[in-house]
C-alpha positions in Angstrom: -7.3 -2.5 12.2 -8.9 -5.1 9.9 -5.9 -7.5 9.6 -5.8 -10.8 11.4 -2.0 -10.6 11.8 -2.5 -7.4 13.9 -5.1 -8.9 16.2 -8.3 -8.5 14.2 -10.6 -11.4 15.1 -11.1 -12.5 11.5 -8.5 -14.8 10.0 -8.2 -12.8 6.8 -4.3 -12.7 6.6 -3.3 -16.3 6.6 0.0 -15.7 4.7 1.1 -12.7 6.8 0.0 -14.5 10.1 2.3 -17.4 9.2 5.1 -15.0 8.0 5.0 -13.2 11.3 6.3 -16.4 13.0 9.2 -16.5 10.6 12.4 -14.7 11.9 13.1 -13.5 8.4 10.0 -11.2 8.7 9.7 -8.3 11.1 6.2 -6.9 11.7 6.0 -3.5 13.2 3.0 -2.9 15.5 2.7 0.9 15.7 3.0 2.3 12.2 1.2 5.3 10.9 0.9 7.2 7.6 1.7 10.9 7.3 -1.7 11.7 5.8 -5.0 10.0 5.1 -4.8 10.1 1.3 -2.5 8.5 -1.3 -0.9 11.5 -3.1 -0.1 13.3 0.1 1.2 10.2 1.9 3.3 8.8 -0.9 4.9 12.0 -2.1 6.4 12.2 1.4 7.1 8.4 1.7 9.0 8.2 -1.6 10.9 11.5 -1.3 13.4 13.3 0.9 10.5 15.5 2.2 8.9 14.4 5.5 7.0 15.9 8.4 10.2 16.5 10.4 12.2 18.6 8.0 11.8 21.9 6.2 12.8 20.8 2.7 10.3 22.1 0.2 8.6 19.2 -1.6 9.5 20.7 -5.0 13.2 20.5 -4.1 13.1 17.0 -2.5 14.9 14.1 -4.3 13.0 10.9 -4.7 14.2 7.4 -3.8 14.1 6.6 -7.5 16.4 9.6 -8.2 18.9 8.5 -5.6 18.8 4.8 -6.5 19.5 5.6 -10.2 22.3 8.0 -9.3 23.9 5.2 -7.3 23.7 2.8 -10.2 20.7 0.8 -9.2 18.3 -0.5 -11.9 14.9 0.8 -11.0 11.5 -0.8 -11.9 8.0 0.5 -11.2 5.1 -2.0 -11.3 1.6 -0.5 -10.7 -2.0 -1.3 -10.8 -3.0 2.3 -10.0 -3.4 4.9 -12.7 -0.5 6.8 -14.1 -2.5 10.0 -14.7 -5.5 11.4 -13.0 -6.6 13.7 -10.1 -5.4 11.1 -7.5 -2.4 9.7 -9.4 -0.3 12.2 -11.4 2.2 13.2 -8.7 2.9 9.5 -7.9 3.0 8.8 -11.7 5.7 11.4 -12.1 7.9 9.7 -9.5 7.4 6.3 -11.1 8.0 7.6 -14.6 11.6 8.2 -13.7 12.3 4.5 -13.4 14.3 2.5 -16.0 11.6 -0.1 -16.4 7.9 0.7 -16.0 4.8 -1.5 -16.1 1.6 0.5 -15.8 -1.2 -2.0 -15.9 -4.1 0.5 -15.3 -4.8 2.8 -18.2 -7.7 4.6 -16.5 -7.6 8.4 -16.5 -10.1 10.5 -14.6 -11.4 11.4 -11.1 -12.3 8.0 -9.9 -10.3 5.0 -8.5 -10.9 2.3 -11.1 -9.1 -0.7 -12.5 -10.1 -3.4 -14.9 -7.7 -6.0 -13.4 -7.1 -7.4 -9.9 -3.7 -6.9 -8.3 -2.5 -10.4 -9.2 -1.9 -9.0 -12.7 1.3 -7.4 -11.2 3.0 -10.7 -10.3 3.9 -11.8 -13.9 5.5 -8.4 -14.4 7.7 -9.0 -11.3 8.7 -12.4 -12.8 10.2 -10.6 -15.8 12.8 -8.8 -13.6 16.4 -10.1 -14.1 17.4 -11.9 -10.9 21.1 -11.7 -11.9 21.3 -8.0 -11.3 22.0 -7.7 -7.6 21.8 -3.9 -7.5 18.2 -2.9 -8.2 15.2 -1.3 -6.6 11.7 -2.5 -7.5 8.5 -0.6 -6.5 5.2 -2.4 -6.6 2.0 -0.3 -6.2 -1.1 -2.3 -5.4 -4.6 -1.1 -5.8 -5.3 -2.8 -2.5 -8.5 -2.1 -0.7 -9.4 1.3 -2.2 -13.2 1.8 -2.5 -15.2 0.3 -3.9 -14.1 -2.7 -1.8 -16.2 -5.3 -3.7 -14.4 -4.4 -6.9 -10.9 -5.2 -5.5 -11.1 -9.0 -5.3 -12.3 -11.9 -7.4 -15.4 -13.3 -5.6 -14.5 -16.9 -6.6 -12.3 -18.1 -3.8 -12.2 -14.8 -1.8 -15.8 -14.2 -0.9 -15.4 -15.5 2.7 -17.4 -13.0 4.8 -20.0 -13.1 6.0 -19.6 -16.7 7.2 -23.4 -17.0 7.5 -24.9 -15.4 4.4 -28.4 -16.0 5.5 -28.5 -13.3 8.1 -29.7 -9.7 7.3 -26.8 -7.2 7.5 -26.7 -3.5 8.0 -25.0 -1.3 5.4 -22.0 -0.8 7.6 -21.7 -4.6 8.1 -21.8 -5.2 4.4 -19.0 -2.7 3.9 -17.0 -4.4 6.7 -17.5 -7.8 5.1 -16.5 -6.6 1.7 -13.4 -4.8 3.0 -12.3 -7.8 5.0 -12.6 -9.9 1.8 -10.4 -7.5 -0.1 -7.8 -7.7 2.7 -7.9 -11.5 2.4 -7.2 -11.2 -1.4 -4.4 -8.7 -0.8 -2.8 -11.2 1.6 -2.9 -13.8 -1.2 -1.3 -11.3 -3.7 1.4 -10.6 -1.1 2.1 -14.3 -0.8 2.5 -14.5 -4.6 4.8 -11.5 -4.6 7.0 -12.9 -1.8 7.2 -16.3 -3.6 8.7 -14.5 -6.6 10.9 -12.2 -4.5 12.4 -15.0 -2.5 12.6 -17.9 -4.9 13.2 -16.1 -8.2 14.8 -12.7 -7.4 16.5 -13.9 -4.2 15.7 -10.5 -2.8 17.9 -9.1 0.0 15.0 -7.0 1.5 11.3 -6.4 0.9 9.5 -3.6 2.6 5.7 -3.5 2.7 3.6 -0.6 4.0 0.2 1.0 3.2 -0.2 4.6 2.1 -3.0 5.1 4.6 -5.6 3.4 6.6 -9.4 3.3 6.4 -12.4 3.9 8.6 -14.5 1.3 6.9 -18.0 2.3 8.1 -17.6 5.9 6.9 -18.0 7.2 3.4 -15.4 8.0 2.3 -13.3 6.0 4.6 -10.2 8.2 4.6 -11.6 11.7 4.2 -9.2 14.1 5.9 -12.1 16.4 6.9 -13.5 13.6 9.0 -10.2 12.5 10.5 -10.0 9.6 12.9 -6.8 7.7 13.8 -8.0 4.5 12.1 -7.4 6.4 8.8 -3.7 6.6 9.5 -3.1 3.2 11.2 -1.1 1.1 8.6 0.6 -2.3 8.3 4.4 -2.2 8.0 6.6 -5.2 7.7 10.0 -6.1 6.3 11.5 -9.3 5.0 15.3 -9.8 5.0 17.1 -12.7 3.6 19.4 -14.8 5.8 22.4 -13.6 3.7 21.4 -9.9 4.3 21.0 -10.5 8.0 24.6 -11.9 8.2 26.0 -8.9 6.3 24.0 -6.3 8.2 23.7 -7.7 11.8 23.3 -4.2 13.4 20.4 -3.2 11.1 18.7 -6.6 11.6 19.1 -6.3 15.4 17.6 -2.8 15.2 14.6 -4.1 13.3 13.8 -6.7 16.0 14.5 -4.4 18.8 12.2 -1.6 17.4 9.3 -3.7 16.2 7.0 -2.0 18.8 8.3 1.5 18.2 6.4 4.3 16.6 7.0 4.8 12.8 5.5 7.1 10.2 5.7 6.2 6.6 7.1 9.5 5.5 10.4 8.1 6.9 10.4 5.3 4.3 12.8 7.3 2.1 15.6 7.6 4.6 15.0 4.1 5.9 15.3 2.7 2.4 18.4 4.9 1.8 20.1 3.4 4.9 19.2 -0.2 3.9 20.6 0.4 0.4 23.8 1.8 1.7 23.1 5.3 0.2 24.2 7.4 3.2 26.6 9.9 1.9 24.2 12.6 0.5 20.5 13.5 0.7 20.1 11.2 3.7 19.0 12.0 7.3 20.0 9.2 9.8 17.6 10.7 12.4 14.7 9.6 10.1 16.2 6.2 9.2 14.2 3.8 11.4 17.1 1.5 11.9 19.9 4.0 12.3 21.7 4.5 15.6 21.0 8.2 15.2 17.2 7.7 14.8 15.6 10.2 17.3 11.8 10.0 16.9 9.6 9.0 19.8 6.2 9.7 21.3 7.0 13.3 22.1 7.7 14.5 18.6 5.9 12.2 16.1 3.1 13.5 14.0 0.6 12.8 11.3 -1.6 14.9 8.9 1.5 16.8 7.8 2.5 17.7 11.3 -0.9 18.9 12.4 -1.9 16.0 14.8 0.3 14.5 17.4 0.4 10.7 17.6 0.5 10.9 21.4 -3.2 11.8 21.2 -3.8 8.3 19.8 -1.6 6.8 22.4 -3.7 8.5 25.1 -6.9 7.2 23.6 -5.7 3.7 23.3 -4.3 3.6 26.8 -1.2 1.8 25.5 2.5 2.4 26.3 4.0 3.2 22.9 7.2 4.9 24.3 10.3 4.0 22.3 12.9 2.3 24.5 
């Protein structure tokens, strides 16, 4: 809701706005997270467990498990903590990777980092481009509170445009958040430069773990749920070579860019893209599969406790998958 590429009036996503005009990128307009908080969201997004099945989380395989079993080299690059009240379950998933780069050594109950997200780019440059069978996960700090700590003010303190005006507390938070989004867009441009020109990546998937109600504190508190807390960006880059080898999948991406998607289906969608469809894979949760069967009538958030159709009603928009 605070990204220029998705219609926000501030031009704080110049890279993504330009990328959205490139046919190699597909931006999905109606994506949601399965929960308003990181651990709950990513434990579903990165594993076989989702809102639409009855698999116990403790028994669910992760995308790292399946990629390694299929002979993929796996790399985890993170600017979030490995251990802590908000991080340990995700750290456990990342710790199964062959190569790991944990740039944030903070342990505790806060969300802190001593470095901005651009510190991850040199780690990505270390990956061997000659290995054509690998999975790389990059976990940004992004715009987690406090927003003003997430970006270098030199070069990215853009808002407010008129700094002479008195601002309310809410407006200060909005300005700081929008600056952090501007910086994340810059980091994404650097990541994609390496992914395309150094690694020659076949596919890059980007999504957020959750959204944010910027003028509330905290902005993604489940007890104060509003749909902005689960509105997320979701886009995919595919190389021209990948598009030629997988024309049906590429066509499905373009055809379904306005369909509903929840990020707990990222596991099965990645499994399909990686060709890992023989075991521990559900094609009805693979967003680009012919057997995908989710639409406005059965899609949920907050671990299946809130229907997405309630947001559709509030927005007065036709989201029906066709």
